[in-house]
TORSE-414907 format. One record per residue (C-alpha): residue in three letters; x, z negated, y negated. Coordinates in steps of 0.1 Angstrom, whole numbers, always signed. Layout:
// TORSE-414907
resn->ALA&east->X&up->Z&north->Y
...
// end
This chain:
// TORSE-414907
resn->MET&east->+1&up->-345&north->+305
resn->ASP&east->-5&up->-310&north->+320
resn->GLU&east->-35&up->-306&north->+297
resn->SER&east->-13&up->-315&north->+266
resn->ILE&east->+14&up->-291&north->+277
resn->SER&east->-12&up->-264&north->+282
resn->ALA&east->-28&up->-270&north->+248
resn->GLY&east->+6&up->-269&north->+232
resn->ALA&east->+15&up->-236&north->+249
resn->VAL&east->-17&up->-220&north->+238
resn->VAL&east->-14&up->-232&north->+202
resn->CYS&east->+23&up->-221&north->+199
resn->THR&east->+15&up->-187&north->+214
resn->LEU&east->-13&up->-181&north->+190
resn->ILE&east->+8&up->-193&north->+161
resn->LEU&east->+38&up->-171&north->+169
resn->MET&east->+16&up->-141&north->+176
resn->GLY&east->-1&up->-146&north->+142
resn->ALA&east->+33&up->-150&north->+125
resn->ILE&east->+46&up->-117&north->+140
resn->GLN&east->+14&up->-98&north->+130
resn->ALA&east->+16&up->-113&north->+95
resn->ALA&east->+52&up->-101&north->+92
resn->PHE&east->+43&up->-66&north->+101
resn->SER&east->+14&up->-66&north->+77
resn->ALA&east->+37&up->-79&north->+49
resn->PHE&east->+60&up->-49&north->+55
resn->SER&east->+31&up->-24&north->+55
resn->ILE&east->+15&up->-39&north->+24
resn->TYR&east->+49&up->-39&north->+6
resn->ARG&east->+50&up->-2&north->+12
resn->GLN&east->+17&up->+1&north->-5
resn->GLN&east->+34&up->-16&north->-36
resn->GLN&east->+12&up->-47&north->-34
resn->TYR&east->+42&up->-70&north->-39
resn->TYR&east->+24&up->-103&north->-45
resn->LEU&east->+3&up->-101&north->-13
resn->ALA&east->+33&up->-89&north->+6
resn->ALA&east->+53&up->-119&north->-6
resn->TRP&east->+24&up->-142&north->+4
resn->LEU&east->+22&up->-128&north->+39
resn->GLY&east->+60&up->-128&north->+43
resn->CYS&east->+64&up->-164&north->+33
resn->PHE&east->+35&up->-174&north->+55
resn->SER&east->+49&up->-156&north->+86
resn->ILE&east->+83&up->-173&north->+81
resn->GLU&east->+69&up->-208&north->+76
resn->VAL&east->+44&up->-206&north->+105
resn->ALA&east->+70&up->-192&north->+129
resn->SER&east->+94&up->-220&north->+119
resn->LYS&east->+68&up->-247&north->+127
resn->GLY&east->+59&up->-231&north->+160
resn->LEU&east->+96&up->-228&north->+171
resn->LEU&east->+104&up->-263&north->+160
resn->TYR&east->+75&up->-277&north->+181
resn->MET&east->+90&up->-259&north->+211
resn->GLY&east->+125&up->-271&north->+203
resn->PHE&east->+140&up->-238&north->+195
resn->LEU&east->+168&up->-235&north->+169
resn->THR&east->+160&up->-269&north->+155
resn->ASN&east->+190&up->-268&north->+131
resn->TRP&east->+173&up->-239&north->+113
resn->THR&east->+136&up->-243&north->+120
resn->GLN&east->+135&up->-280&north->+108
resn->TRP&east->+137&up->-268&north->+72
resn->LEU&east->+104&up->-250&north->+70
resn->GLY&east->+91&up->-266&north->+101
resn->TYR&east->+93&up->-302&north->+88
resn->TRP&east->+111&up->-307&north->+55
resn->PHE&east->+97&up->-280&north->+32
resn->SER&east->+67&up->-258&north->+29
resn->PHE&east->+56&up->-227&north->+10
resn->ASP&east->+21&up->-241&north->+6
resn->ILE&east->+25&up->-247&north->-31
resn->THR&east->+34&up->-210&north->-37
resn->TYR&east->+5&up->-194&north->-18
resn->GLY&east->-21&up->-202&north->-44
resn->PRO&east->-2&up->-187&north->-74
resn->LEU&east->+8&up->-156&north->-54
resn->LEU&east->-28&up->-150&north->-43
resn->LEU&east->-41&up->-155&north->-78
resn->LEU&east->-15&up->-131&north->-93
resn->TRP&east->-23&up->-105&north->-67
resn->ILE&east->-60&up->-107&north->-76
resn->LEU&east->-52&up->-105&north->-113
resn->LYS&east->-31&up->-75&north->-107
resn->LEU&east->-56&up->-58&north->-85
resn->THR&east->-85&up->-62&north->-109
resn->SER&east->-68&up->-51&north->-140
resn->ASN&east->-47&up->-21&north->-151
resn->LYS&east->-27&up->-43&north->-175
resn->PRO&east->+8&up->-55&north->-163
resn->LEU&east->+12&up->-92&north->-158
resn->SER&east->+31&up->-111&north->-185
resn->LYS&east->+60&up->-134&north->-182
resn->TRP&east->+37&up->-163&north->-189
resn->HIS&east->+21&up->-159&north->-155
resn->LEU&east->+53&up->-173&north->-141
resn->LEU&east->+42&up->-207&north->-153
resn->HIS&east->+19&up->-208&north->-123
resn->PHE&east->+51&up->-215&north->-103
resn->LEU&east->+61&up->-246&north->-123
resn->PRO&east->+45&up->-269&north->-97
resn->ALA&east->+66&up->-252&north->-70
resn->ALA&east->+97&up->-257&north->-91
resn->GLY&east->+88&up->-294&north->-94
resn->TYR&east->+83&up->-296&north->-56
resn->VAL&east->+117&up->-282&north->-50
resn->ALA&east->+133&up->-305&north->-76
resn->LEU&east->+118&up->-335&north->-59
resn->THR&east->+125&up->-327&north->-22
resn->LEU&east->+156&up->-306&north->-20
resn->PRO&east->+181&up->-331&north->-34
resn->GLU&east->+168&up->-359&north->-12
resn->ALA&east->+168&up->-337&north->+19
resn->LEU&east->+203&up->-324&north->+14
resn->SER&east->+217&up->-359&north->+6
resn->MET&east->+207&up->-372&north->+40
resn->PRO&east->+233&up->-371&north->+68
resn->SER&east->+224&up->-344&north->+94
resn->ALA&east->+221&up->-370&north->+121
resn->THR&east->+194&up->-389&north->+100
resn->ARG&east->+175&up->-356&north->+94
resn->MET&east->+175&up->-348&north->+131
resn->GLU&east->+165&up->-383&north->+140
resn->ARG&east->+134&up->-382&north->+118
resn->VAL&east->+125&up->-347&north->+132
resn->ASN&east->+128&up->-360&north->+167
resn->ASN&east->+107&up->-391&north->+160
resn->TYR&east->+80&up->-368&north->+145
resn->LEU&east->+80&up->-345&north->+176
resn->SER&east->+81&up->-373&north->+202
resn->ALA&east->+61&up->-401&north->+186
resn->GLY&east->+43&up->-385&north->+157
resn->GLU&east->+61&up->-406&north->+131
resn->TRP&east->+61&up->-386&north->+99
resn->VAL&east->+87&up->-402&north->+77
resn->SER&east->+104&up->-374&north->+57
resn->TYR&east->+111&up->-386&north->+22
resn->SER&east->+112&up->-419&north->+4
resn->PRO&east->+79&up->-436&north->-6
resn->GLU&east->+84&up->-428&north->-42
resn->THR&east->+89&up->-391&north->-35
resn->ILE&east->+59&up->-390&north->-11
resn->GLN&east->+38&up->-407&north->-38
resn->TRP&east->+47&up->-379&north->-63
resn->LEU&east->+40&up->-352&north->-37
resn->GLY&east->+6&up->-367&north->-31
resn->GLY&east->-4&up->-354&north->-66
resn->LEU&east->+3&up->-319&north->-54
resn->LEU&east->-19&up->-322&north->-23
resn->TRP&east->-49&up->-306&north->-39
resn->HIS&east->-29&up->-278&north->-55
resn->PRO&east->-38&up->-251&north->-29
resn->TYR&east->-75&up->-260&north->-32
resn->VAL&east->-74&up->-256&north->-70
resn->TYR&east->-60&up->-221&north->-67
resn->VAL&east->-86&up->-212&north->-41
resn->LEU&east->-113&up->-220&north->-67
resn->LEU&east->-94&up->-203&north->-95
resn->ALA&east->-90&up->-171&north->-75
resn->PHE&east->-127&up->-172&north->-66
resn->ALA&east->-136&up->-177&north->-103
resn->CYS&east->-113&up->-149&north->-113
resn->VAL&east->-131&up->-124&north->-89
resn->ILE&east->-165&up->-134&north->-103
resn->TRP&east->-153&up->-133&north->-139
resn->ARG&east->-140&up->-98&north->-135
resn->ARG&east->-168&up->-84&north->-115
resn->ASN&east->-178&up->-60&north->-142
resn->GLN&east->-142&up->-46&north->-145
resn->VAL&east->-139&up->-35&north->-109
resn->GLN&east->-158&up->-11&north->-86
resn->ALA&east->-186&up->-27&north->-66
resn->ILE&east->-168&up->-20&north->-33
resn->ILE&east->-137&up->-39&north->-45
resn->TYR&east->-158&up->-68&north->-58
resn->ARG&east->-176&up->-72&north->-24
resn->TRP&east->-143&up->-69&north->-6
resn->LEU&east->-127&up->-96&north->-27
resn->ILE&east->-157&up->-119&north->-25
resn->SER&east->-158&up->-116&north->+13
resn->ILE&east->-121&up->-125&north->+14
resn->ARG&east->-126&up->-156&north->-8
resn->LEU&east->-156&up->-168&north->+12
resn->VAL&east->-136&up->-166&north->+44
resn->HIS&east->-108&up->-184&north->+26
resn->LEU&east->-131&up->-213&north->+17
resn->ALA&east->-144&up->-214&north->+53
resn->MET&east->-108&up->-216&north->+65
resn->TRP&east->-100&up->-246&north->+43
resn->CYS&east->-132&up->-263&north->+53
resn->ALA&east->-122&up->-259&north->+90
resn->VAL&east->-88&up->-274&north->+83
resn->ILE&east->-101&up->-304&north->+63
resn->PHE&east->-131&up->-313&north->+84
resn->GLY&east->-125&up->-298&north->+118
resn->MET&east->-89&up->-304&north->+127
resn->GLU&east->-90&up->-343&north->+126
resn->ARG&east->-117&up->-342&north->+153
resn->LEU&east->-95&up->-325&north->+179
resn->PRO&east->-80&up->-348&north->+205
resn->LEU&east->-44&up->-337&north->+200
resn->SER&east->-12&up->-355&north->+192
resn->LEU&east->-2&up->-356&north->+155
resn->PRO&east->+26&up->-329&north->+158
resn->LEU&east->+3&up->-306&north->+178
resn->LEU&east->-27&up->-313&north->+155
resn->PHE&east->-6&up->-304&north->+125
resn->LEU&east->+5&up->-272&north->+141
resn->ALA&east->-30&up->-264&north->+152
resn->SER&east->-42&up->-269&north->+116
resn->TYR&east->-25&up->-236&north->+108
resn->LEU&east->-46&up->-216&north->+133
resn->PRO&east->-75&up->-211&north->+109
resn->ALA&east->-50&up->-200&north->+83
resn->VAL&east->-34&up->-175&north->+108
resn->LEU&east->-69&up->-160&north->+115
resn->TRP&east->-77&up->-157&north->+78
resn->VAL&east->-43&up->-143&north->+69
resn->ASN&east->-45&up->-115&north->+95
resn->PHE&east->-81&up->-109&north->+85
resn->LEU&east->-70&up->-105&north->+49
resn->ALA&east->-41&up->-82&north->+59
resn->TRP&east->-64&up->-60&north->+80
resn->LEU&east->-90&up->-57&north->+52
resn->SER&east->-63&up->-50&north->+27
resn->LEU&east->-46&up->-23&north->+47
resn->SER&east->-79&up->-7&north->+54
resn->TYR&east->-87&up->-8&north->+16
resn->PHE&east->-54&up->+5&north->+5
resn->GLN&east->-57&up->+35&north->+28
resn->LEU&east->-89&up->+44&north->+10
resn->LYS&east->-79&up->+35&north->-26
resn->PRO&east->-59&up->+60&north->-46
resn->THR&east->-28&up->+42&north->-57
resn->ALA&east->-25&up->+32&north->-93
resn->GLU&east->+11&up->+44&north->-96
resn->LEU&east->+20&up->+79&north->-87
resn->LYS&east->+44&up->+83&north->-58
resn->TYR&east->+59&up->+114&north->-75
resn->PRO&east->+68&up->+116&north->-112
resn->LEU&east->+46&up->+137&north->-134
resn->GLN&east->+57&up->+172&north->-139
resn->PRO&east->+41&up->+203&north->-157
resn->ASN&east->+12&up->+218&north->-139
resn->THR&east->+26&up->+240&north->-112
resn->PHE&east->-1&up->+266&north->-115
resn->ASN&east->+4&up->+270&north->-153
resn->GLU&east->+42&up->+269&north->-150
resn->LEU&east->+44&up->+296&north->-124
resn->GLU&east->+18&up->+317&north->-141
resn->ARG&east->+40&up->+318&north->-172
resn->GLN&east->+70&up->+329&north->-151
resn->THR&east->+51&up->+357&north->-134
resn->ALA&east->+31&up->+371&north->-162
resn->ILE&east->+28&up->+409&north->-158
resn->THR&east->+6&up->+438&north->-168
resn->THR&east->-16&up->+448&north->-140
resn->PRO&east->-42&up->+476&north->-136
resn->PRO&east->-74&up->+468&north->-156
resn->GLN&east->-95&up->+463&north->-125
resn->TYR&east->-72&up->+435&north->-113
resn->SER&east->-60&up->+402&north->-128
resn->THR&east->-31&up->+379&north->-120
resn->LEU&east->-55&up->+350&north->-124
resn->THR&east->-79&up->+362&north->-98
resn->THR&east->-93&up->+332&north->-79
resn->PRO&east->-106&up->+333&north->-43
resn->THR&east->-139&up->+351&north->-40
resn->ASP&east->-153&up->+325&north->-16
resn->GLN&east->-183&up->+306&north->-29
resn->PRO&east->-175&up->+270&north->-42
resn->VAL&east->-174&up->+245&north->-14
resn->THR&east->-205&up->+222&north->-16
resn->THR&east->-194&up->+186&north->-12
resn->LYS&east->-223&up->+165&north->-26
resn->GLU&east->-239&up->+159&north->+8
resn->LYS&east->-207&up->+157&north->+28
resn->TYR&east->-191&up->+130&north->+7
resn->GLN&east->-222&up->+112&north->-6
resn->HIS&east->-212&up->+79&north->+10
resn->THR&east->-175&up->+79&north->+1
resn->ARG&east->-175&up->+99&north->-31
resn->LEU&east->-145&up->+95&north->-56
resn->ASP&east->-152&up->+93&north->-93
resn->GLN&east->-136&up->+118&north->-117
resn->ASP&east->-106&up->+97&north->-127
resn->GLN&east->-97&up->+91&north->-90
resn->GLN&east->-100&up->+128&north->-82
resn->ILE&east->-77&up->+136&north->-112
resn->LEU&east->-52&up->+110&north->-100
resn->ILE&east->-51&up->+124&north->-65
resn->ALA&east->-50&up->+160&north->-78
resn->THR&east->-20&up->+151&north->-99
resn->GLN&east->-3&up->+137&north->-68
resn->LEU&east->-11&up->+168&north->-48
resn->ASP&east->+3&up->+190&north->-76
resn->ASN&east->+35&up->+170&north->-78
resn->LEU&east->+40&up->+171&north->-40
resn->MET&east->+35&up->+209&north->-39
resn->SER&east->+58&up->+214&north->-69
resn->GLN&east->+85&up->+198&north->-49
resn->GLY&east->+82&up->+225&north->-23
resn->ALA&east->+59&up->+210&north->+3
resn->PHE&east->+41&up->+244&north->+6
resn->LYS&east->+72&up->+260&north->+21
resn->ARG&east->+65&up->+243&north->+54
resn->SER&east->+48&up->+269&north->+76
resn->ARG&east->+27&up->+243&north->+95
resn->LEU&east->+18&up->+220&north->+66
resn->SER&east->-14&up->+201&north->+75
resn->LEU&east->-39&up->+181&north->+56
resn->ALA&east->-30&up->+150&north->+76
resn->GLU&east->+7&up->+154&north->+67
resn->VAL&east->+0&up->+158&north->+30
resn->ALA&east->-23&up->+127&north->+31
resn->ASP&east->+4&up->+106&north->+47
resn->GLU&east->+30&up->+116&north->+22
resn->ILE&east->+10&up->+106&north->-8
resn->GLY&east->-6&up->+76&north->+9
resn->ILE&east->-42&up->+86&north->+7
resn->ALA&east->-68&up->+88&north->+35
resn->PRO&east->-71&up->+124&north->+48
resn->HIS&east->-108&up->+127&north->+41
resn->TYR&east->-102&up->+118&north->+4
resn->VAL&east->-76&up->+145&north->+1
resn->SER&east->-101&up->+169&north->+17
resn->GLN&east->-127&up->+158&north->-8
resn->VAL&east->-104&up->+164&north->-38
resn->VAL&east->-94&up->+199&north->-25
resn->ASN&east->-130&up->+209&north->-19
resn->ASP&east->-145&up->+193&north->-50
resn->HIS&east->-118&up->+193&north->-77
resn->TYR&east->-101&up->+226&north->-68
resn->GLN&east->-133&up->+242&north->-53
resn->SER&east->-112&up->+254&north->-24
resn->HIS&east->-103&up->+249&north->+12
resn->PHE&east->-70&up->+233&north->+22
resn->SER&east->-54&up->+264&north->+35
resn->ASP&east->-64&up->+284&north->+4
resn->PHE&east->-52&up->+255&north->-18
resn->VAL&east->-17&up->+256&north->-2
resn->ASN&east->-16&up->+294&north->-2
resn->LYS&east->-22&up->+295&north->-39
resn->TYR&east->+11&up->+276&north->-45
resn->ARG&east->+29&up->+299&north->-20
resn->ILE&east->+17&up->+330&north->-38
resn->LYS&east->+26&up->+317&north->-72
resn->ALA&east->+62&up->+309&north->-60
resn->ILE&east->+64&up->+343&north->-42
resn->LYS&east->+53&up->+361&north->-74
resn->ALA&east->+81&up->+344&north->-93
resn->GLN&east->+107&up->+353&north->-67
resn->LEU&east->+96&up->+389&north->-65
resn->LEU&east->+104&up->+392&north->-102
resn->ASP&east->+137&up->+374&north->-99
resn->ALA&east->+166&up->+398&north->-105
resn->GLN&east->+189&up->+378&north->-82
resn->LEU&east->+165&up->+381&north->-53
resn->GLN&east->+160&up->+419&north->-54
resn->GLN&east->+181&up->+424&north->-23
resn->GLN&east->+158&up->+402&north->-3
resn->THR&east->+129&up->+418&north->+15
resn->ILE&east->+94&up->+409&north->+7
resn->LEU&east->+89&up->+395&north->+42
resn->GLU&east->+120&up->+373&north->+39
resn->ILE&east->+106&up->+358&north->+6
resn->ALA&east->+72&up->+353&north->+22
resn->LEU&east->+86&up->+335&north->+53
resn->ALA&east->+108&up->+313&north->+31
resn->ASN&east->+77&up->+301&north->+13
resn->GLY&east->+56&up->+290&north->+42
resn->PHE&east->+39&up->+321&north->+56
resn->SER&east->+43&up->+326&north->+93
resn->SER&east->+33&up->+363&north->+96
resn->LYS&east->+34&up->+395&north->+76
resn->ALA&east->-3&up->+403&north->+81
resn->THR&east->-14&up->+369&north->+69
resn->PHE&east->+8&up->+371&north->+38
resn->ASN&east->-3&up->+406&north->+29
resn->ALA&east->-40&up->+396&north->+32
resn->VAL&east->-36&up->+364&north->+11
resn->PHE&east->-14&up->+381&north->-15
resn->LYS&east->-39&up->+409&north->-20
resn->LYS&east->-68&up->+384&north->-22
resn->GLU&east->-50&up->+363&north->-49
resn->THR&east->-36&up->+391&north->-70
resn->GLY&east->-57&up->+422&north->-63
resn->VAL&east->-25&up->+443&north->-55
resn->THR&east->-1&up->+446&north->-25
resn->PRO&east->+32&up->+428&north->-27
resn->SER&east->+52&up->+460&north->-28
resn->TYR&east->+31&up->+473&north->-57
resn->TYR&east->+35&up->+440&north->-75
resn->ARG&east->+73&up->+442&north->-72
resn->LYS&east->+74&up->+478&north->-84
resn->GLN&east->+55&up->+468&north->-115
resn->LYS&east->+86&up->+448&north->-125
resn->ASN&east->+107&up->+479&north->-128
resn->HIS&east->+80&up->+500&north->-145
resn->ASN&east->+70&up->+474&north->-170
resn->LYS&east->+103&up->+455&north->-176
resn->CYS&east->+100&up->+455&north->-213
resn->ASP&east->+64&up->+442&north->-211
resn->VAL&east->+74&up->+415&north->-187
resn->GLU&east->+102&up->+402&north->-210
resn->GLN&east->+79&up->+402&north->-240
resn->ILE&east->+53&up->+382&north->-222
resn->CYS&east->+77&up->+357&north->-206
resn->PHE&east->+96&up->+350&north->-238
resn->LYS&east->+66&up->+348&north->-262
// end
């Protein structure tokens, strides 16, 4: 008896810990806009928690529904397949993909009316008989016979998902293909453990049924861990910020001005290009990925992120949902710059526009510089001279001396 209680406590503890972790993972993956996988993990966490709490006798009026009468098992396969289809293709899923949930609709149509038509006392009696004596009598023999045809539904979708990954192996990057294959192999191993391993455990039927979810708990959290790790490295397919005109070009048009011949408003940093080939040889992004991240960086800066005086690479990476070392790679490789120079370029472009703004002529140059992210006058003067070839005060005076030229250039 003590051994049985001990085994039950261990199984319930592991089940509930796995359910909680799956719930947190579902929330995190939802924030990564992977909605099918998030729904899969969310449903799984609710169902497993209900079964664990029902076995312990907690909130039986509520936990009996997903702990005994119903299950999300028939929805896991379609959700997983749709997630893989979405992940391995840039095309949106069609409404016809909803047909994958027809078996789930049939399952609800068979079980829900019968369960709700029973008196509450009858339902609780059957639940108690299951927990105490292992008697599983939920629905009528006719309904159970129909449900038997859906028993192999999850296994069919396991094979379909595996076939989908192999079929689309030429449409995805090698790292994604290996990642998905490893997930599918572990998934198959999990189902083999459930089918051939659980029946050999010397446990009561209710505890054996609960323990059969342990391999699934391990696989689900392994899947969530791999997915979260992958999404931190993968540039998102949809931009977090809406596309806007290129900030460099937009501000350059606003600040066009005639400068001395030896200088140019388009002067770029004189530093030598940053060499990134060796530094990123094992985690190198392709050109399309770099352009995607560069667009996100441009949109973030255009919304005024550069105005924060202590803006860091880690902070920028967190806001656009990209790993910091990938942001660094794009800044170094795509922009041929360092992060501080990259941010300062946006600051200088904004300051140049404000120095020429008639409504801001009463503000000092230092006030404008501080409002746009610079923390000291010396740093600002040095960066401004490096970017434009002239001092800030000279640049501002040019507005008064060349007012006609400026208007002609700006309104061409």
